[in-house]
SEVEXTOR-775392 format. One record per atom (N, C-alpha, C, O, CB): atom name; residue number from 1; x, y, z; residue in three letters. Coordinates in steps of 0.001 Angstrom, whole numbers, plus 500000, padded with zeros to 6 digits. Glycine has a CB too. Layout:
BEGIN
PT,lumvo,koltor,c1,c2,c3,vofi
PT,CA,NUM,X,Y,Z,ALA
...
//
This chain:
BEGIN
PT,lumvo,koltor,c1,c2,c3,vofi
PT,N,1,515153,541949,515019,UNK
PT,CA,1,515966,541127,513964,UNK
PT,C,1,515066,539773,513878,UNK
PT,O,1,514578,539067,514760,UNK
PT,CB,1,517705,540798,514483,UNK
PT,N,2,515043,539701,512502,UNK
PT,CA,2,514380,538420,512066,UNK
PT,C,2,514848,537175,512362,UNK
PT,O,2,516049,537035,512595,UNK
PT,CB,2,514288,538370,510827,UNK
PT,N,3,513828,535910,512404,UNK
PT,CA,3,514518,534783,512612,UNK
PT,C,3,515109,534214,511701,UNK
PT,O,3,514455,534093,510665,UNK
PT,CB,3,513923,534011,513065,UNK
PT,N,4,516395,533707,511706,UNK
PT,CA,4,516996,533141,510442,UNK
PT,C,4,516867,531671,510361,UNK
PT,O,4,516083,531036,511066,UNK
PT,CB,4,518462,533491,510325,UNK
PT,N,5,517669,531139,509471,UNK
PT,CA,5,517797,529650,509305,UNK
PT,C,5,518385,528976,510653,UNK
PT,O,5,519414,529384,511192,UNK
PT,CB,5,518786,529327,508021,UNK
PT,N,6,517704,528027,511073,UNK
PT,CA,6,518165,527547,512211,UNK
PT,C,6,518413,525907,511914,UNK
PT,O,6,517470,525118,511858,UNK
PT,CB,6,517123,527916,513390,UNK
PT,N,7,519606,525569,511759,UNK
PT,CA,7,519799,524048,511286,UNK
PT,C,7,519248,523131,512488,UNK
PT,O,7,518646,522098,512193,UNK
PT,CB,7,521525,523663,510959,UNK
PT,N,8,519429,523466,513765,UNK
PT,CA,8,519219,522533,514716,UNK
PT,C,8,517565,522320,514712,UNK
PT,O,8,517057,521257,515068,UNK
PT,CB,8,519873,523034,516132,UNK
PT,N,9,516930,523265,514342,UNK
PT,CA,9,515325,523382,514257,UNK
PT,C,9,515029,522418,513081,UNK
PT,O,9,514185,521549,513297,UNK
PT,CB,9,514702,525054,513924,UNK
PT,N,10,515618,522462,511863,UNK
PT,CA,10,515406,521813,510897,UNK
PT,C,10,515607,520245,510887,UNK
PT,O,10,514871,519429,510333,UNK
PT,CB,10,516055,522407,510085,UNK
PT,N,11,516940,519952,511731,UNK
PT,CA,11,517035,518532,512218,UNK
PT,C,11,516045,518080,513123,UNK
PT,O,11,515606,516936,513001,UNK
PT,CB,11,518245,518301,512849,UNK
PT,N,12,515588,518929,514126,UNK
PT,CA,12,514655,518313,514879,UNK
PT,C,12,513379,517845,514381,UNK
PT,O,12,512785,516830,514746,UNK
PT,CB,12,514429,519047,515779,UNK
PT,N,13,512956,518844,513349,UNK
PT,CA,13,511769,518612,512517,UNK
PT,C,13,511947,517327,511796,UNK
PT,O,13,511096,516449,511938,UNK
PT,CB,13,511524,519761,511521,UNK
PT,N,14,513005,517136,511016,UNK
PT,CA,14,513440,516079,510328,UNK
PT,C,14,513166,514653,511214,UNK
PT,O,14,512436,513719,510881,UNK
PT,CB,14,514953,516364,509988,UNK
PT,N,15,513933,514775,512376,UNK
PT,CA,15,513861,513574,513212,UNK
PT,C,15,512152,513277,513536,UNK
PT,O,15,511740,512119,513469,UNK
PT,CB,15,514827,513871,514697,UNK
PT,N,16,511358,514237,513832,UNK
PT,CA,16,510104,514114,514258,UNK
PT,C,16,509247,513330,513120,UNK
PT,O,16,508385,512479,513340,UNK
PT,CB,16,509579,515513,514605,UNK
PT,N,17,509742,513880,511667,UNK
PT,CA,17,509181,513411,510556,UNK
PT,C,17,509345,511940,510408,UNK
PT,O,17,508410,511194,510114,UNK
PT,CB,17,509686,514094,509479,UNK
PT,N,18,510665,511519,510639,UNK
PT,CA,18,511254,510328,510437,UNK
PT,C,18,510484,509373,511561,UNK
PT,O,18,510179,508213,511282,UNK
PT,CB,18,512898,510464,510577,UNK
PT,N,19,510256,509845,512594,UNK
PT,CA,19,509545,509182,513532,UNK
PT,C,19,508201,508757,513253,UNK
PT,O,19,507765,507618,513415,UNK
PT,CB,19,509527,509885,514559,UNK
PT,N,20,507564,509780,512812,UNK
PT,CA,20,505940,509798,512299,UNK
PT,C,20,505794,508794,511243,UNK
PT,O,20,504853,508009,511117,UNK
PT,CB,20,505408,511306,511626,UNK
PT,N,21,507108,508934,510296,UNK
PT,CA,21,506915,507866,508998,UNK
PT,C,21,507175,506430,509688,UNK
PT,O,21,506447,505526,509278,UNK
PT,CB,21,508179,508155,507564,UNK
PT,N,22,508040,506133,510599,UNK
PT,CA,22,508251,504702,510932,UNK
PT,C,22,506921,504498,511711,UNK
PT,O,22,506472,503380,511460,UNK
PT,CB,22,509699,504353,511835,UNK
PT,N,23,506276,505078,512421,UNK
PT,CA,23,504794,504765,512980,UNK
PT,C,23,504156,504317,512025,UNK
PT,O,23,503722,503167,511963,UNK
PT,CB,23,503977,505861,513544,UNK
PT,N,24,504015,505290,511068,UNK
PT,CA,24,502897,505107,509863,UNK
PT,C,24,503239,503796,509152,UNK
PT,O,24,502335,503010,508870,UNK
PT,CB,24,502922,506415,508673,UNK
PT,N,25,504648,503509,508823,UNK
PT,CA,25,504845,502238,508209,UNK
PT,C,25,504480,501055,509074,UNK
PT,O,25,503972,500084,508515,UNK
PT,CB,25,506218,502123,507796,UNK
PT,N,26,504695,501028,510446,UNK
PT,CA,26,504028,499974,511375,UNK
PT,C,26,502901,499744,511070,UNK
PT,O,26,502561,498612,510726,UNK
PT,CB,26,503947,500229,512671,UNK
PT,N,27,501960,500888,511132,UNK
PT,CA,27,500646,500771,511301,UNK
PT,C,27,500028,500167,509839,UNK
PT,O,27,499041,499431,509818,UNK
PT,CB,27,500074,502212,511767,UNK
PT,N,28,500780,500603,508590,UNK
PT,CA,28,500222,500056,507525,UNK
PT,C,28,500325,498576,507302,UNK
PT,O,28,499723,498068,506356,UNK
PT,CB,28,500697,500682,506526,UNK
PT,N,29,501093,497818,508161,UNK
PT,CA,29,501094,496415,508194,UNK
PT,C,29,499625,495955,508459,UNK
PT,O,29,499142,494920,508000,UNK
PT,CB,29,502097,495896,509271,UNK
PT,N,30,498940,496901,509299,UNK
PT,CA,30,497626,496383,509788,UNK
PT,C,30,496385,496715,508712,UNK
PT,O,30,495292,496152,508769,UNK
PT,CB,30,497320,497086,511277,UNK
PT,N,31,496726,497668,507782,UNK
PT,CA,31,495756,498219,507020,UNK
PT,C,31,495654,497316,505894,UNK
PT,O,31,496656,497110,505209,UNK
PT,CB,31,496023,499610,506652,UNK
PT,N,32,494492,496723,505614,UNK
PT,CA,32,494013,496036,504524,UNK
PT,C,32,493482,496468,503472,UNK
PT,O,32,492565,497257,503697,UNK
PT,CB,32,493334,495369,504806,UNK
PT,N,33,493739,496218,502158,UNK
PT,CA,33,492912,496697,500963,UNK
PT,C,33,492609,495385,500230,UNK
PT,O,33,493308,494375,500311,UNK
PT,CB,33,493722,497820,499965,UNK
PT,N,34,491538,495508,499536,UNK
PT,CA,34,491033,494335,498670,UNK
PT,C,34,490721,494593,497334,UNK
PT,O,34,489993,495543,497047,UNK
PT,CB,34,489871,493764,499190,UNK
PT,N,35,491184,493864,496498,UNK
PT,CA,35,490812,493839,495064,UNK
PT,C,35,490285,492464,494533,UNK
PT,O,35,490497,491367,495048,UNK
PT,CB,35,492027,494243,494246,UNK
PT,N,36,489623,492708,493503,UNK
PT,CA,36,488945,491474,492748,UNK
PT,C,36,489003,491495,491349,UNK
PT,O,36,489156,492536,490708,UNK
PT,CB,36,487513,491340,493043,UNK
PT,N,37,488889,490410,490865,UNK
PT,CA,37,488740,490110,489356,UNK
PT,C,37,487895,489144,489048,UNK
PT,O,37,487551,488324,489899,UNK
PT,CB,37,489907,489746,488729,UNK
PT,N,38,487440,489110,487775,UNK
PT,CA,38,486487,488102,487265,UNK
PT,C,38,485069,488158,487959,UNK
PT,O,38,484294,487221,488152,UNK
PT,CB,38,487102,486692,487464,UNK
PT,N,39,484921,489504,488289,UNK
PT,CA,39,483562,489797,488878,UNK
PT,C,39,483260,489174,490208,UNK
PT,O,39,482162,488819,490637,UNK
PT,CB,39,482512,489349,487948,UNK
PT,N,40,484492,489105,490810,UNK
PT,CA,40,484357,488629,492287,UNK
PT,C,40,484823,487416,492474,UNK
PT,O,40,484889,486993,493629,UNK
PT,CB,40,483036,488599,492801,UNK
PT,N,41,485270,486549,491303,UNK
PT,CA,41,485669,485231,491448,UNK
PT,C,41,486959,485048,492073,UNK
PT,O,41,487252,483950,492547,UNK
PT,CB,41,485662,484618,490245,UNK
PT,N,42,487797,486079,492117,UNK
PT,CA,42,489027,486240,492812,UNK
PT,C,42,489100,487308,493488,UNK
PT,O,42,488692,488372,493023,UNK
PT,CB,42,490056,486210,492083,UNK
PT,N,43,489686,487195,494821,UNK
PT,CA,43,489778,488422,495639,UNK
PT,C,43,491075,488348,496331,UNK
PT,O,43,491477,487309,496853,UNK
PT,CB,43,488600,488578,496662,UNK
PT,N,44,491744,489483,496331,UNK
PT,CA,44,493152,489363,496895,UNK
PT,C,44,493260,490435,497989,UNK
PT,O,44,492721,491532,497840,UNK
PT,CB,44,494323,489578,495736,UNK
PT,N,45,493853,490163,498923,UNK
PT,CA,45,493944,491060,500074,UNK
PT,C,45,495469,491386,500311,UNK
PT,O,45,496308,490486,500305,UNK
PT,CB,45,493266,490382,501380,UNK
PT,N,46,495818,492811,500536,UNK
PT,CA,46,497299,493342,500535,UNK
PT,C,46,497129,494209,501833,UNK
PT,O,46,496056,494652,502245,UNK
PT,CB,46,497829,494296,499032,UNK
PT,N,47,498439,494388,502446,UNK
PT,CA,47,498542,495153,503459,UNK
PT,C,47,499083,496458,503164,UNK
PT,O,47,499720,496518,502112,UNK
PT,CB,47,499210,494545,504358,UNK
PT,N,48,498990,497428,503785,UNK
PT,CA,48,499749,498863,503337,UNK
PT,C,48,501112,498908,503132,UNK
PT,O,48,501621,499923,502656,UNK
PT,CB,48,499602,499918,504312,UNK
PT,N,49,501860,497807,503470,UNK
PT,CA,49,503084,497642,502949,UNK
PT,C,49,503411,496798,501777,UNK
PT,O,49,504485,496221,501609,UNK
PT,CB,49,503746,497266,503858,UNK
PT,N,50,502331,496776,500933,UNK
PT,CA,50,502340,495938,499709,UNK
PT,C,50,502646,494590,499723,UNK
PT,O,50,503210,494014,498793,UNK
PT,CB,50,503149,496409,498864,UNK
PT,N,51,502278,494057,500786,UNK
PT,CA,51,502386,492400,501088,UNK
PT,C,51,500967,491717,500719,UNK
PT,O,51,499946,492010,501341,UNK
PT,CB,51,502739,492055,502872,UNK
PT,N,52,500981,490896,499788,UNK
PT,CA,52,499825,490037,499649,UNK
PT,C,52,499445,489163,501056,UNK
PT,O,52,500277,488353,501465,UNK
PT,CB,52,500150,489042,498411,UNK
PT,N,53,498341,489325,501685,UNK
PT,CA,53,498187,488637,502865,UNK
PT,C,53,497029,487702,502799,UNK
PT,O,53,496701,487114,503829,UNK
PT,CB,53,498055,489555,503951,UNK
PT,N,54,496288,487478,501534,UNK
PT,CA,54,495325,486492,501378,UNK
PT,C,54,494798,486465,499874,UNK
PT,O,54,494885,487372,499046,UNK
PT,CB,54,494201,486741,502389,UNK
PT,N,55,494323,485406,499750,UNK
PT,CA,55,493654,485303,498141,UNK
PT,C,55,492535,484199,498540,UNK
PT,O,55,492710,483195,499230,UNK
PT,CB,55,494938,484637,496648,UNK
PT,N,56,491387,484628,497950,UNK
PT,CA,56,490129,483937,498045,UNK
PT,C,56,489738,483610,496537,UNK
PT,O,56,489561,484504,495710,UNK
PT,CB,56,489000,484848,498832,UNK
PT,N,57,489610,482180,496232,UNK
PT,CA,57,489184,481781,494894,UNK
PT,C,57,487976,481033,495032,UNK
PT,O,57,487918,480025,495737,UNK
PT,CB,57,490211,480983,494153,UNK
PT,N,58,486809,481582,494251,UNK
PT,CA,58,485511,480879,494183,UNK
PT,C,58,485755,479505,493507,UNK
PT,O,58,486625,479386,492644,UNK
PT,CB,58,484420,481744,493370,UNK
PT,N,59,485070,478590,493859,UNK
PT,CA,59,485105,477303,492872,UNK
PT,C,59,484673,477529,491396,UNK
PT,O,59,485117,476788,490518,UNK
PT,CB,59,484123,476172,493429,UNK
PT,N,60,483774,478585,491097,UNK
PT,CA,60,483372,478641,489783,UNK
PT,C,60,484552,479345,489047,UNK
PT,O,60,484351,479622,487865,UNK
PT,CB,60,481989,479369,489638,UNK
PT,N,61,485754,479670,489590,UNK
PT,CA,61,486959,480128,488854,UNK
PT,C,61,487804,479247,488410,UNK
PT,O,61,488643,479528,487555,UNK
PT,CB,61,487683,480916,489521,UNK
PT,N,62,487673,478005,488974,UNK
PT,CA,62,488515,476693,488672,UNK
PT,C,62,487841,475872,487627,UNK
PT,O,62,486771,475271,487724,UNK
PT,CB,62,488703,475761,489984,UNK
PT,N,63,488751,475961,486489,UNK
PT,CA,63,488322,475077,485214,UNK
PT,C,63,489560,474562,484956,UNK
PT,O,63,490447,475330,484583,UNK
PT,CB,63,487659,475839,483863,UNK
PT,N,64,489818,473177,485115,UNK
PT,CA,64,490879,472612,484923,UNK
PT,C,64,491268,472743,483517,UNK
PT,O,64,492445,472767,483158,UNK
PT,CB,64,490795,471395,485366,UNK
PT,N,65,490226,472830,482694,UNK
PT,CA,65,490601,472963,481264,UNK
PT,C,65,491102,474324,480730,UNK
PT,O,65,491502,474522,479583,UNK
PT,CB,65,489452,472604,480482,UNK
PT,N,66,491012,475340,481844,UNK
PT,CA,66,491455,476676,481409,UNK
PT,C,66,492192,477350,482528,UNK
PT,O,66,491919,478460,482985,UNK
PT,CB,66,490266,477546,480957,UNK
PT,N,67,493214,476506,482940,UNK
PT,CA,67,494099,477044,484021,UNK
PT,C,67,494686,478556,483628,UNK
PT,O,67,494720,479444,484480,UNK
PT,CB,67,495360,475959,484251,UNK
PT,N,68,495083,478737,482447,UNK
PT,CA,68,495648,480098,481956,UNK
PT,C,68,494631,481317,482343,UNK
PT,O,68,495049,482412,482720,UNK
PT,CB,68,495864,480048,480261,UNK
PT,N,69,493211,480990,482201,UNK
PT,CA,69,492531,482079,482702,UNK
PT,C,69,492476,482326,484180,UNK
PT,O,69,492393,483445,484687,UNK
PT,CB,69,491309,481995,482251,UNK
PT,N,70,492533,481113,484871,UNK
PT,CA,70,492677,481400,486232,UNK
PT,C,70,493877,482160,486638,UNK
PT,O,70,493725,483058,487467,UNK
PT,CB,70,492646,480235,486921,UNK
PT,N,71,495075,481910,486152,UNK
PT,CA,71,496144,482634,486511,UNK
PT,C,71,496183,483993,486021,UNK
PT,O,71,496915,484805,486587,UNK
PT,CB,71,497220,481998,486149,UNK
PT,N,72,495330,484398,484828,UNK
PT,CA,72,495359,485677,484583,UNK
PT,C,72,494400,486426,485557,UNK
PT,O,72,494705,487568,485904,UNK
PT,CB,72,495061,485878,483191,UNK
PT,N,73,493232,485830,486027,UNK
PT,CA,73,492499,486493,486903,UNK
PT,C,73,493180,486772,488269,UNK
PT,O,73,492958,487817,488880,UNK
PT,CB,73,491328,485787,487045,UNK
PT,N,74,493991,485838,488718,UNK
PT,CA,74,494903,486084,489954,UNK
PT,C,74,495759,487198,489870,UNK
PT,O,74,495865,488030,490770,UNK
PT,CB,74,495772,484960,490233,UNK
PT,N,75,496465,487232,488642,UNK
PT,CA,75,497509,488160,488409,UNK
PT,C,75,496769,489521,488126,UNK
PT,O,75,497375,490538,488463,UNK
PT,CB,75,498471,487678,487202,UNK
PT,N,76,495612,489649,487585,UNK
PT,CA,76,494977,491074,487790,UNK
PT,C,76,494511,491377,489054,UNK
PT,O,76,494618,492570,489338,UNK
PT,CB,76,493854,491308,486947,UNK
PT,N,77,494024,490661,489907,UNK
PT,CA,77,493536,490867,491361,UNK
PT,C,77,494897,491185,492153,UNK
PT,O,77,494829,492121,492950,UNK
PT,CB,77,492697,489434,492012,UNK
PT,N,78,496024,490570,492037,UNK
PT,CA,78,497115,490851,492745,UNK
PT,C,78,497525,492241,492318,UNK
PT,O,78,497712,493101,493178,UNK
PT,CB,78,498156,489819,492560,UNK
PT,N,79,497677,492508,491011,UNK
PT,CA,79,498168,493792,490652,UNK
PT,C,79,497318,494944,491157,UNK
PT,O,79,497809,496026,491480,UNK
PT,CB,79,498288,493864,489211,UNK
PT,N,80,495962,494654,491213,UNK
PT,CA,80,494935,495638,491523,UNK
PT,C,80,495166,495968,493187,UNK
PT,O,80,494946,497093,493635,UNK
PT,CB,80,493332,494981,491128,UNK
PT,N,81,495563,495017,493904,UNK
PT,CA,81,495670,495038,495385,UNK
PT,C,81,496783,495694,495649,UNK
PT,O,81,496752,496510,496570,UNK
PT,CB,81,495692,493752,496056,UNK
PT,N,82,497821,495519,495021,UNK
PT,CA,82,499149,496098,495306,UNK
PT,C,82,498946,497550,494782,UNK
PT,O,82,499505,498395,495481,UNK
PT,CB,82,500430,495269,494561,UNK
PT,N,83,498395,497934,493904,UNK
PT,CA,83,498060,499151,493284,UNK
PT,C,83,497463,500047,494438,UNK
PT,O,83,497871,501148,494808,UNK
PT,CB,83,497051,498916,492061,UNK
PT,N,84,496372,499293,494929,UNK
PT,CA,84,495582,500066,495962,UNK
PT,C,84,496271,500198,497274,UNK
PT,O,84,495908,501148,497968,UNK
PT,CB,84,494248,499414,496210,UNK
PT,N,85,497356,499285,497815,UNK
PT,CA,85,498094,499221,498819,UNK
PT,C,85,499226,500324,498621,UNK
PT,O,85,499620,500840,499667,UNK
PT,CB,85,498539,497841,498981,UNK
PT,N,86,499756,500724,497539,UNK
PT,CA,86,500553,501497,497178,UNK
PT,C,86,500052,503057,497382,UNK
PT,O,86,500679,503988,497888,UNK
PT,CB,86,500855,501083,495912,UNK
PT,N,87,498867,503043,496886,UNK
PT,CA,87,498052,504386,496897,UNK
PT,C,87,497749,504618,498233,UNK
PT,O,87,497790,505796,498591,UNK
PT,CB,87,496709,504390,496054,UNK
PT,N,88,497419,503673,499154,UNK
PT,CA,88,497246,503850,500741,UNK
PT,C,88,498391,504420,501410,UNK
PT,O,88,498421,505455,502075,UNK
PT,CB,88,496986,502515,501456,UNK
PT,N,89,499289,503654,501163,UNK
PT,CA,89,500780,504033,501800,UNK
PT,C,89,501166,505574,501028,UNK
PT,O,89,501512,506526,501729,UNK
PT,CB,89,502161,502603,501325,UNK
PT,N,90,501094,505659,499960,UNK
PT,CA,90,501433,507035,499468,UNK
PT,C,90,500502,508373,500237,UNK
PT,O,90,500904,509438,500705,UNK
PT,CB,90,501130,506978,497761,UNK
PT,N,91,499324,507885,500149,UNK
PT,CA,91,498391,508802,500969,UNK
PT,C,91,498718,508996,502419,UNK
PT,O,91,498603,510091,502971,UNK
PT,CB,91,497003,508273,500932,UNK
PT,N,92,499118,507940,503006,UNK
PT,CA,92,499428,507972,504528,UNK
PT,C,92,500778,509060,504598,UNK
PT,O,92,500885,510032,505347,UNK
PT,CB,92,499837,506218,505182,UNK
PT,N,93,501686,508610,503654,UNK
PT,CA,93,502982,509284,503983,UNK
PT,C,93,502706,510924,503608,UNK
PT,O,93,503206,511848,504248,UNK
PT,CB,93,504329,508551,503025,UNK
PT,N,94,502021,511048,502719,UNK
PT,CA,94,501832,512491,502293,UNK
PT,C,94,501006,513231,503294,UNK
PT,O,94,500965,514461,503256,UNK
PT,CB,94,501144,512596,500896,UNK
PT,N,95,500299,512495,504254,UNK
PT,CA,95,499851,513334,505246,UNK
PT,C,95,500891,513869,506396,UNK
PT,O,95,500680,514783,507193,UNK
PT,CB,95,498781,512620,505835,UNK
PT,N,96,502055,513072,506277,UNK
PT,CA,96,503067,513509,507202,UNK
PT,C,96,504029,514472,506512,UNK
PT,O,96,504514,515456,507069,UNK
PT,CB,96,503817,512312,507777,UNK
PT,N,97,504268,514094,505217,UNK
PT,CA,97,505492,514852,504507,UNK
PT,C,97,504949,516060,503945,UNK
PT,O,97,505681,516942,503497,UNK
PT,CB,97,506229,514005,503307,UNK
PT,N,98,503574,516142,503952,UNK
PT,CA,98,502891,517440,503350,UNK
PT,C,98,503105,517371,501775,UNK
PT,O,98,503289,518398,501121,UNK
PT,CB,98,503602,518915,503995,UNK
PT,N,99,503072,516119,501211,UNK
PT,CA,99,503215,516062,499909,UNK
PT,C,99,504550,516441,499162,UNK
PT,O,99,504617,516680,497956,UNK
PT,CB,99,502262,516774,499498,UNK
PT,N,100,505505,516460,499969,UNK
PT,CA,100,506846,516955,499462,UNK
PT,C,100,507369,516104,498507,UNK
PT,O,100,508371,516474,497895,UNK
PT,CB,100,507853,517105,500506,UNK
PT,N,101,506720,514706,498198,UNK
PT,CA,101,507333,513788,497365,UNK
PT,C,101,508787,513251,497859,UNK
PT,O,101,509687,513115,497030,UNK
PT,CB,101,507420,514440,496039,UNK
PT,N,102,508956,513003,498991,UNK
PT,CA,102,510467,512483,499437,UNK
PT,C,102,510628,511129,499097,UNK
PT,O,102,511778,510690,499118,UNK
PT,CB,102,510784,512579,501017,UNK
PT,N,103,509631,510320,498764,UNK
PT,CA,103,509749,509016,498092,UNK
PT,C,103,510146,507997,499372,UNK
PT,O,103,511047,507162,499288,UNK
PT,CB,103,510975,509070,496787,UNK
PT,N,104,509421,508180,500424,UNK
PT,CA,104,509455,507029,501452,UNK
PT,C,104,508710,505927,501197,UNK
PT,O,104,508709,504986,501991,UNK
PT,CB,104,509046,507412,502694,UNK
//
């Protein structure tokens, strides 16, 4: 007789996956990605939970006559850091879910 559909086993596997995902999310707080703009004038650091955790601005980036450029450089670096953080989180989640695209 072949082994059939076992709802209890499916639920057990789902619980294990949920636990692994929770541990991964916690670990992502400690994983830091870095992005820069303006040839390194602006550096932004984000963790794997898409939280900006630091910004470094070189003095050369600060021109009181052109604040708009500084704002643009910060915005570009922040968006790049958040994109890297999302990719990191997606990659780590895919390792657990097998790329099922569950949207965690």
